[in-house]
N, C-alpha and C positions, 0 to 999 in steps of 0.2 A: 585577246589580248594577250594570252601567254604563248599561245603559236605564232603572232607576230614579234616578239622579244626575243623565242627562240632561232623563230631565222633572222633575225638582227644579227643574233650572238653566232648562230653559226657561218651567216656571210663574214663577220667579221674576221673569224678565226680562218676561213676559209683563205681570205683575203694576205692575210698574214700567214697563213701559210705557204703559199704559194708565192710570197715574197724570200721567205724563208729557204726556199724550195729552191727559189732563181740565185740566191747567194753560194748556195751550198756547191751547185751545178757550174758554179761561172757562169752565169747567161745572162749577169746585170751588166748593165751598162757601166764601164767605169766612172766615176764620178772627175771632175774638170778640176784642172791644177786651180790655186789663187792666179785671179787677174792682177793684174798691173792699179796703178792707184793712179786716178787723173789728176794727178798735181796740178796742170792747169785749169781744170775746171775748181778745184776746191782755191785754189789763188785769186781765181775771178769774182767765186763767192764772196768771199771773205773782202774783196774791194769792192764788188757792186752792194751787198746787202749787209758786212757788217759795220764795216769802217762808216759808212755814213747815220748810222745809228750813234754809234759813240760820238762821234765827231757834233751831233744834233743834242745828245748829252753833255758832252762839254760844255758845249755854248750855251744851254741851260745854266750849266753853273756857273758860268762866267759873268751870265746875266744875271743873275739873281747875285751874286755877290757885290759885281758893281750896281746894282739897286739900291744896295745895303751902305755902300759907302766905302767898299772894302779896294777900292783900286790897287792898292799895293799888292794885295793878294793876287786881284786879276792877273795884275801884269807879271807879276812872278811865276802862276801856275800859265800863263798865255807862254810867256820864255820858255819853260821846260816843257811844255806841249811841242813847241815850236822848234827844241833842241830834237826832244823823242822822235819827229819827223822826219829830222836832216839824217838821224841814226836808220831811220830806218829807210828811206831813200838811197843813205850808202851802203847798206846790207844788200837790196835789190840790184844797186850799180854791180857792187862786187858778184852776185850770181851771174850777172848777165859777162864780166869781164871774165869770171872764172868759166863758164861755157866757153867761151871765146878761145880761150887758152887751151883748153881741152881738146877743143876741136883743131884748134892748129897742131898741137902737141900727135894727136893718132889720128893724121889722115892717113 
């Protein structure tokens, strides 16, 4: 049992020593630089996975309030939610307009 443990320690140390030697001699491959973030993938993930969950939770809250007779609060919350969606749609449209203007300016 002791010989197995000794063998494992020696094997680990020689692997580490080989890594150190490779770094010192410069034979190690350079690490790649940072890659770009896939913003289209992030946006599509939020649009397809997160937004429906949030809208479902909002709908459950609205249905719960309406069943308790708090219709005015439901209407107020619905109006706020619709205004928020309009702001989000405006921001998305400004993103596309800005992209169009940048492509137009730097052709």
